[in-house]
C-alpha positions in Angstrom: -64.0 -8.0 -9.1 -61.5 -9.4 -6.6 -58.5 -11.5 -7.3 -55.1 -12.2 -5.6 -53.2 -11.6 -8.8 -54.7 -8.3 -10.0 -55.4 -5.1 -8.1 -57.7 -2.6 -9.7 -56.4 0.9 -9.7 -58.9 3.1 -11.6 -61.4 2.9 -14.5 -59.9 4.0 -17.8 -62.7 3.1 -20.3 -66.3 1.9 -20.7 -68.3 0.4 -23.5 -71.6 -1.3 -24.1 -70.5 -4.6 -22.7 -67.9 -3.8 -20.1 -65.6 -1.5 -18.2 -61.8 -1.3 -18.6 -59.5 -0.8 -15.6 -55.9 0.1 -15.1 -54.8 -2.8 -12.8 -51.6 -4.1 -11.2 -50.4 -7.6 -12.0 -49.1 -8.6 -8.6 -47.4 -11.8 -9.9 -45.3 -10.1 -12.6 -45.2 -6.6 -11.0 -46.5 -4.7 -14.1 -49.5 -2.6 -15.0 -52.1 -4.2 -17.2 -55.6 -3.4 -18.5 -58.6 -5.5 -17.2 -61.9 -5.7 -19.0 -64.9 -6.9 -17.0 -68.7 -7.0 -17.4 -70.3 -3.8 -16.1 -72.0 -4.2 -12.7 -75.8 -4.6 -13.2 -75.4 -6.2 -16.6 -74.2 -9.6 -15.5 -75.9 -12.5 -17.4 -74.8 -15.8 -19.0 -75.1 -14.1 -22.4 -72.9 -11.2 -21.4 -70.3 -13.6 -19.8 -70.3 -15.7 -23.0 -69.8 -12.7 -25.2 -66.9 -11.3 -23.0 -65.1 -14.7 -23.0 -65.6 -15.0 -26.7 -64.1 -11.5 -27.2 -61.1 -12.6 -25.2 -60.7 -15.8 -27.1 -60.9 -14.1 -30.5 -58.5 -11.3 -29.5 -56.1 -13.8 -27.9 -56.0 -16.0 -31.1 -55.1 -13.0 -33.2 -51.4 -12.8 -32.3 -50.3 -9.8 -34.3 -48.0 -6.9 -33.3 -50.9 -4.4 -34.0 -53.6 -6.3 -32.1 -53.6 -6.0 -28.3 -52.3 -9.2 -26.6 -54.4 -11.0 -24.0 -52.6 -12.3 -20.9 -55.3 -14.1 -18.9 -59.0 -15.0 -18.9 -61.1 -15.6 -15.8 -64.5 -17.3 -16.1 -65.4 -17.5 -12.4 -67.5 -14.9 -10.6 -67.7 -11.8 -12.7 -65.8 -12.8 -15.9 -62.9 -10.6 -17.0 -59.7 -10.8 -19.0 -56.3 -9.1 -18.7 -54.5 -7.6 -21.6 -51.6 -5.4 -22.4 -51.9 -1.8 -21.2 -51.2 0.3 -24.2 -50.0 3.8 -23.2 -50.8 6.6 -25.6 -53.9 8.2 -27.1 -56.7 7.0 -29.3 -56.9 8.1 -32.9 -60.0 10.0 -31.9 -58.1 12.0 -29.3 -55.2 12.6 -31.7 -57.6 13.9 -34.3 -59.2 16.3 -31.8 -55.8 17.5 -30.7 -54.8 17.9 -34.3 -57.7 20.3 -35.0 -57.1 22.2 -31.8 -53.5 22.8 -32.6 -54.2 23.7 -36.2 -56.5 26.5 -35.0 -53.7 27.9 -32.8 -51.0 27.5 -35.4 -49.1 24.9 -33.4 -47.2 21.9 -34.7 -49.3 19.2 -36.2 -49.3 16.0 -34.0 -50.7 14.0 -36.9 -47.8 14.4 -39.3 -48.1 12.6 -42.6 -45.5 10.0 -41.7 -47.4 9.2 -38.5 -50.7 8.9 -40.3 -49.1 6.7 -43.0 -47.5 4.4 -40.4 -50.9 4.1 -38.6 -52.7 3.3 -41.8 -50.2 0.7 -42.9 -50.2 -0.9 -39.4 -54.0 -1.2 -39.5 -54.0 -2.7 -42.9 -51.5 -5.3 -41.8 -53.5 -6.1 -38.7 -56.8 -6.4 -40.6 -55.2 -8.4 -43.3 -54.0 -10.9 -40.7 -57.4 -11.0 -39.0 -59.2 -11.5 -42.3 -56.8 -14.3 -43.3 -57.9 -16.1 -40.1 -61.6 -15.5 -40.9 -62.1 -12.7 -38.4 -63.9 -9.4 -39.2 -63.6 -6.6 -36.6 -67.0 -4.9 -37.5 -66.4 -1.9 -35.1 -63.3 -0.2 -36.5 -63.4 3.5 -35.5 -60.9 6.1 -34.1 -61.9 5.3 -30.5 -60.7 1.7 -31.0 -57.3 2.6 -32.4 -54.5 3.5 -30.1 -51.4 5.4 -31.1 -48.8 4.2 -28.6 -46.1 6.3 -26.9 -43.5 4.1 -28.6 -44.9 4.5 -32.1 -47.0 1.3 -32.1 -50.5 1.3 -33.5 -52.9 -1.1 -31.7 -56.4 -2.2 -32.7 -58.6 -2.7 -29.6 -62.1 -3.9 -28.7 -62.9 -7.0 -30.8 -66.3 -7.4 -28.9 -68.3 -7.2 -32.1 -65.9 -9.3 -34.1 -67.4 -11.9 -36.5 -65.8 -15.3 -37.3 -66.7 -16.1 -40.8 -68.6 -19.3 -41.0 -69.8 -19.2 -37.4 -73.2 -17.8 -36.4 -73.5 -14.8 -34.1 -75.0 -15.4 -30.7 -78.7 -15.1 -31.6 -79.6 -15.0 -28.0 -77.5 -11.9 -27.4 -78.2 -9.3 -30.1 -75.3 -7.0 -30.8 -75.3 -3.4 -32.0 -73.1 -3.4 -35.2 -71.5 -0.3 -36.5 -73.6 1.4 -39.2 -71.3 0.2 -42.0 -71.3 -3.4 -40.8 -75.1 -3.4 -40.4 -75.5 -1.9 -43.9 -73.1 -4.5 -45.3 -75.1 -7.3 -43.6 -78.3 -6.0 -45.1 -76.8 -6.1 -48.6 -75.2 -9.5 -48.5 -77.1 -11.3 -45.7 -73.8 -11.9 -43.9 -71.1 -9.5 -42.8 -68.0 -9.4 -45.1 -64.5 -7.8 -44.7 -65.9 -4.8 -46.6 -67.2 -3.3 -43.3 -63.7 -3.1 -42.0 -62.6 -1.3 -45.2 -65.4 1.2 -44.6 -64.2 1.6 -41.0 -60.8 2.6 -42.3 -62.4 5.1 -44.7 -64.3 6.7 -41.8 -61.2 6.8 -39.7 -58.7 8.3 -42.2 -60.3 9.6 -45.4 -62.3 12.6 -44.2 -62.8 14.9 -41.2 -66.5 14.3 -41.3 -68.0 10.8 -41.1 -70.8 12.0 -43.4 -68.3 13.0 -46.1 -66.6 9.6 -45.8 -69.9 7.7 -45.9 -70.9 9.6 -49.0 -67.5 8.8 -50.6 -68.0 5.1 -49.9 -71.6 5.0 -51.2 -70.6 6.9 -54.3 -67.9 4.3 -55.0 -70.4 1.5 -54.6 -72.8 3.2 -57.0 -70.0 3.4 -59.6 -69.5 -0.4 -59.3 -66.4 -0.5 -57.2 -65.2 -4.1 -56.6 -65.8 -5.6 -53.2 -63.0 -5.8 -50.6 -61.4 -9.1 -50.2 -59.0 -10.1 -47.3 -56.0 -9.8 -49.5 -56.8 -6.3 -50.6 -55.5 -4.9 -47.3 -52.2 -6.7 -47.7 -51.9 -5.5 -51.3 -52.1 -1.9 -50.1 -48.9 -2.3 -48.2 -47.0 -4.7 -50.4 -43.6 -3.2 -51.6 -43.4 -2.5 -55.2 -40.8 -4.3 -57.2 
């Protein structure tokens, strides 16, 4: 990828669809993150999916959803977004267990966890109110920023309710989203609720999945978009 405005510095992440780079915005003299299609996987389908991801993410203007700065459709498509400095929830959890074993201070204090959970509920409630389901919520896609912010990343598998998925470009849904689709024929916000369960409710994904399935067997009501907002609504 070559552009006058952005200079790639180093790779900082990689997923099934693309690579993420630390880059320099030469026009505004600031660091940003650039996501582009991985070399060797270029196709019209991949380009369409990357642009769609950028559009969905950019339309979700919420403090806890990463903002998109620019989209480039020419050559190898890419989009520029805010560089969130911090650590993923996955990294924080690993550090938490490592420090617990050595008796050091807990980096995942209860207030920090509660703040992260509330922030995620607010972000998902906003997305669901706009008809968007993340479908790939996991600790690796949640960043705990250095300034205390909590940001949801990677909306590449997001579903817009009422719009068909790109049938020409099959996507690998998270297990909970795939199971939800199998039950209902179409993905619902319930898959994001399961993602939150897996991220926060248990050290083991197997335990969390068991908890979710047990609740379903007991007739737990389905999750609606407003349920996330109800979790954080102040009590009178």
